[in-house]
C-alpha positions in Angstrom: -53.2 -146.9 183.7 -54.5 -144.0 186.3 -52.8 -142.1 188.8 -53.3 -142.6 192.5 -56.1 -140.8 193.9 -55.8 -137.3 195.5 -55.0 -133.5 194.4 -52.2 -133.7 191.2 -51.0 -130.8 192.6 -49.6 -132.0 195.8 -47.5 -134.0 193.3 -46.3 -131.3 190.9 -42.8 -130.1 191.3 -42.9 -126.4 191.2 -40.0 -123.9 190.5 -39.5 -120.3 190.2 -38.3 -118.7 187.0 -36.2 -115.5 186.8 -39.0 -113.4 185.8 -40.8 -114.6 188.8 -43.1 -116.9 187.1 -44.1 -120.1 188.6 -43.6 -123.4 186.8 -45.5 -126.5 187.7 -43.9 -130.3 186.0 -44.7 -133.4 186.0 -42.4 -135.9 185.5 -43.4 -139.6 184.6 -41.6 -142.8 183.5 -41.9 -146.9 183.3 -40.9 -148.6 186.2 -40.7 -152.3 185.4 -43.2 -151.7 182.7 -45.6 -149.7 185.1 -46.3 -146.2 184.7 -45.1 -144.1 187.9 -45.1 -140.1 188.4 -41.5 -139.3 189.8 -41.6 -137.6 193.2 -38.6 -135.8 194.6 -38.7 -135.7 197.9 -36.2 -133.6 199.2 -33.3 -135.2 197.2 -35.0 -138.7 197.5 -36.5 -139.9 194.0 -40.0 -141.9 194.6 -42.2 -143.5 192.1 -45.8 -143.2 193.0 -48.6 -145.2 190.0 -51.9 -147.5 190.4 -52.1 -151.2 188.9 -53.5 -154.3 189.5 -52.4 -155.7 192.5 -51.0 -158.5 190.6 -48.9 -156.7 188.1 -47.6 -154.9 191.2 -46.6 -157.8 192.9 -44.9 -158.3 189.7 -43.3 -155.9 189.2 -42.3 -155.5 193.6 -43.5 -152.7 194.1 -45.2 -151.8 197.4 -48.8 -151.8 197.4 -50.4 -148.9 199.0 -54.1 -150.1 199.2 -56.1 -152.9 198.1 -57.0 -150.3 194.8 -53.4 -151.3 193.4 -52.1 -148.0 194.3 -48.3 -148.3 195.1 -44.7 -146.4 195.3 -41.5 -147.2 194.5 -38.2 -146.2 196.0 -36.2 -145.0 192.5 -32.7 -145.2 194.4 -31.7 -145.7 190.4 -33.6 -144.0 188.4 -31.1 -144.4 185.2 -31.1 -148.0 185.5 -35.1 -148.5 186.8 -37.0 -145.9 184.5 -37.4 -145.7 180.7 -39.2 -143.5 178.8 -38.7 -140.4 181.0 -40.7 -137.2 180.3 -41.8 -134.3 181.9 -44.8 -131.5 181.3 -44.4 -128.4 182.5 -46.8 -125.4 182.5 -45.8 -122.2 183.2 -48.5 -119.0 183.4 -46.9 -115.5 182.6 -47.8 -112.1 181.4 -48.8 -112.5 177.7 -45.9 -110.6 176.4 -43.3 -112.4 178.2 -41.7 -115.4 176.2 -40.5 -118.3 178.6 -37.0 -119.5 178.6 -36.7 -123.0 177.7 -33.2 -123.6 178.6 -34.1 -122.1 182.0 -37.1 -124.4 182.5 -34.3 -127.1 181.4 -32.4 -126.3 184.3 -34.6 -127.8 186.5 -35.2 -131.1 184.5 -31.5 -132.8 183.9 -30.8 -135.0 180.8 -34.2 -134.1 179.7 -33.7 -132.4 176.3 -36.8 -130.0 175.0 -39.2 -131.9 172.7 -42.5 -129.9 172.3 -44.6 -126.6 173.4 -47.5 -124.7 172.7 -49.0 -121.5 174.1 -52.3 -119.8 174.9 -53.6 -116.7 175.6 -56.0 -116.4 179.0 -58.2 -113.3 178.0 -61.4 -111.5 179.4 -64.3 -111.2 177.4 -67.3 -107.9 177.2 -70.2 -109.3 178.9 -68.6 -112.8 179.8 -67.9 -113.4 183.5 -65.2 -115.8 183.2 -61.8 -115.9 181.5 -61.5 -117.6 178.0 -58.5 -119.4 176.1 -57.7 -118.2 173.1 -57.3 -121.6 170.6 -56.6 -119.7 167.4 -56.7 -116.3 165.0 -58.5 -115.9 161.6 -58.3 -112.5 160.2 -60.1 -109.9 163.0 -61.5 -112.7 164.6 -60.4 -115.1 167.3 -61.9 -118.8 168.3 -62.1 -118.9 172.5 -62.8 -121.7 174.6 -64.5 -121.7 177.8 -67.2 -123.4 180.5 -69.5 -121.7 179.8 -71.1 -120.1 176.4 -69.8 -116.9 174.9 -72.4 -114.6 173.9 -72.5 -115.2 170.4 -72.2 -118.0 168.1 -71.0 -120.9 170.8 -70.1 -124.3 170.0 -70.6 -127.0 172.4 -66.9 -128.5 172.1 -67.2 -131.9 174.6 -69.5 -133.5 176.9 -67.6 -131.9 179.4 -68.9 -128.6 179.2 -66.6 -126.9 177.3 -68.1 -124.0 174.3 -66.5 -122.2 171.8 -67.1 -119.5 170.0 -65.5 -117.1 167.2 -65.7 -113.5 168.7 -64.2 -110.1 167.6 -60.6 -109.4 168.4 -61.4 -105.9 169.6 -63.8 -107.3 171.9 -61.0 -109.3 174.1 -58.5 -108.6 176.8 -55.9 -110.6 177.1 -54.4 -110.9 180.3 -52.0 -113.6 180.2 -50.4 -116.8 178.9 -49.7 -120.4 179.5 -47.1 -121.9 178.1 -47.1 -125.9 178.4 -43.8 -127.7 177.2 -43.0 -131.5 177.0 -39.3 -132.9 177.6 -37.8 -136.2 177.0 -39.6 -139.1 175.4 -42.2 -137.4 173.6 -43.3 -138.0 170.2 -42.9 -136.1 167.1 -46.6 -135.2 166.0 -47.5 -137.8 163.3 -51.5 -137.8 162.3 -53.4 -141.1 161.0 -56.8 -141.5 159.6 -58.9 -139.4 157.5 -57.7 -135.5 157.4 -59.2 -132.6 155.4 -57.7 -129.0 155.2 -60.1 -126.4 155.6 -59.1 -122.7 155.7 -55.6 -123.4 155.7 -55.5 -125.9 158.6 -55.5 -129.9 158.8 -58.6 -131.5 160.5 -59.4 -135.0 161.2 -62.4 -136.2 160.0 -65.1 -138.2 162.1 -66.8 -141.8 161.1 -70.0 -139.9 159.4 -68.6 -138.5 155.4 -72.0 -137.9 154.4 -73.0 -135.2 152.0 -72.9 -131.9 152.1 -71.1 -132.5 155.5 -67.8 -133.2 156.3 -67.5 -134.3 160.2 -64.8 -133.4 162.3 -63.2 -134.9 165.2 -64.7 -132.5 168.2 -61.5 -133.9 170.2 -59.1 -132.2 168.1 -58.0 -129.2 169.3 -59.2 -126.7 167.1 -62.3 -125.6 165.3 -62.1 -124.1 161.5 -64.0 -120.8 160.8 -66.9 -122.0 158.6 -67.9 -124.8 161.3 -71.8 -125.3 161.6 -73.2 -125.7 165.1 -73.2 -128.9 166.7 -76.5 -129.5 168.8 -75.4 -132.2 171.3 -72.4 -132.3 173.3 -69.8 -135.0 171.9 -71.0 -134.8 168.1 -68.9 -134.3 165.8 -68.7 -131.0 164.2 -70.0 -130.3 160.7 -68.0 -128.3 158.2 -69.4 -127.6 154.2 -67.7 -130.0 151.8 -67.4 -126.8 149.8 -64.5 -125.0 151.9 -62.6 -128.5 152.0 -59.4 -128.0 149.6 -57.9 -131.1 150.2 -58.1 -134.1 151.5 -55.4 -136.8 152.5 -54.7 -140.6 154.5 -52.0 -140.6 156.6 -50.2 -143.7 158.1 -47.9 -144.3 159.9 -45.3 -147.8 160.0 -43.2 -149.0 162.7 -41.6 -152.0 164.5 -42.4 -153.4 167.6 -39.7 -155.3 168.8 -39.0 -157.6 165.6 -42.4 -157.1 164.1 -43.8 -154.7 161.8 -46.8 -152.8 162.7 -49.6 -150.0 161.3 -50.3 -147.2 163.9 -53.5 -146.8 164.2 -53.7 -143.8 166.4 -52.1 -140.1 165.5 -49.2 -139.9 167.6 -49.5 -136.4 169.6 -47.0 -135.0 172.6 -50.1 -134.9 175.1 -50.9 -138.6 174.6 -50.2 -140.5 177.6 -52.8 -143.4 176.9 -51.7 -147.2 175.0 -51.0 -146.8 171.3 -53.1 -149.4 169.6 -50.8 -151.7 166.7 -51.9 -153.8 164.4 -49.6 -156.4 162.4 -50.0 -159.9 159.9 -47.7 -161.1 162.4 -48.2 -162.4 166.0 -47.0 -159.8 168.5 -45.1 -160.6 172.0 -47.5 -160.0 175.0 -45.1 -157.8 176.6 -42.2 -156.0 176.3 -38.7 -156.3 177.8 -39.2 -154.1 181.2 -42.4 -156.3 182.0 -45.1 -153.9 179.9 -48.1 -155.8 179.2 -48.9 -155.3 175.4 -51.5 -157.6 175.5 -53.5 -159.8 177.5 -53.2 -163.4 177.3 -55.2 -165.2 174.8 -56.4 -161.8 173.3 -56.0 -161.4 169.4 -52.1 -162.0 168.6 -52.1 -159.5 166.1 -53.1 -156.5 167.7 -51.5 -154.6 170.3 -51.4 -151.7 172.7 -47.9 -150.4 173.2 -46.2 -147.1 174.2 -44.4 -144.3 172.1 -41.0 -145.8 173.4 -41.9 -149.2 172.2 -41.8 -148.1 168.7 -39.2 -148.3 166.5 -38.2 -147.0 162.7 -41.3 -144.8 162.7 -42.4 -143.6 159.4 -45.0 -142.1 157.5 -46.7 -142.0 154.6 -50.0 -140.0 153.2 -52.3 -140.1 149.8 -53.4 -136.8 149.2 -56.1 -135.8 146.9 -56.6 -132.2 145.8 -60.6 -130.7 145.8 -60.0 -126.5 145.5 -58.6 -125.9 141.9 -56.0 -123.4 143.5 -52.4 -124.4 144.5 -52.5 -125.4 148.0 -49.1 -125.9 150.7 -49.0 -130.1 151.2 -51.0 -131.6 154.1 -48.2 -131.9 156.3 -46.5 -128.8 156.0 -50.4 -127.3 157.7 -50.5 -130.3 159.7 -47.2 -129.6 161.3 -47.6 -125.5 161.1 -51.1 -126.4 163.0 -49.9 -128.5 166.1 -46.5 -126.2 166.3 -48.6 -122.8 166.5 -51.9 -123.0 167.4 -52.4 -125.9 169.8 -54.3 -125.8 172.9 -53.0 -128.1 176.1 -55.6 -130.7 177.7 -55.0 -133.5 179.9 -57.3 -135.6 177.8 -55.8 -138.1 175.6 -56.3 -137.5 171.8 
């Protein structure tokens, strides 16, 4: 479900930390099955969202226009809201560590779940700042909207480029720390993954020899990646650099039905999670959220993280290199904790 039109900044809640750094938070939750952004209007909480007019009418929201934008008075948010989560972004000097406790004071009753940081740097002979995605020895992987001087890879159809550059060419100016609070899933991958250069990366559908095709939407690119000629195409890595392969799976329950989760769970994801079952799945959750449309495949549904119960993971791994390696799950967890970049795009 999309949010109502208009500048996102207008609806974000801003506050200042002790060091003078400004933080912005976006709080969302599910009100009677509809996704809303929670806005504090001088102590009165209001929910804003967008859905089909029929769904807004079902939930009892107030339509703003014919597009389906609606508002609702959250006079009793504890009772009305489910799965409340907050995303807080803070820009600060690179040598400053943000106090999560101080941020949490502005988000009562929401525990801290996950954080990631990236450096914003200047690059010699490059007019625009770049984001430092990851580091490897004396090199850094940077991302920007304009090609870097050497070795650029067009990462996606939105115009982002990545490039490996020497650390000595970077002038790190500031950092951005993004934290998630509240109803946030733990990092759990599914699908086909490979271990390359000490990191775990998702495979795209194409696994033809002699290259491994990596999913370009993942927020990190391994060092031995070769250039993709067109935006949106998988990024190729030689099979000779692959140290391990793995097939992670996630099982859970949706209400009383056992399901297989078909999408990785990431803290930054906001859209529906596809699940499958051998048994029929209900059409709606208890709060009215629609798992599937009437008449659709009863064994397939799109659920929310908060609808999953008894979540567990398993993986089948195969060593490719002869030297001992860390388990893929350990590498994946470290990659997500230390090097993941912030993105508004769903994964």
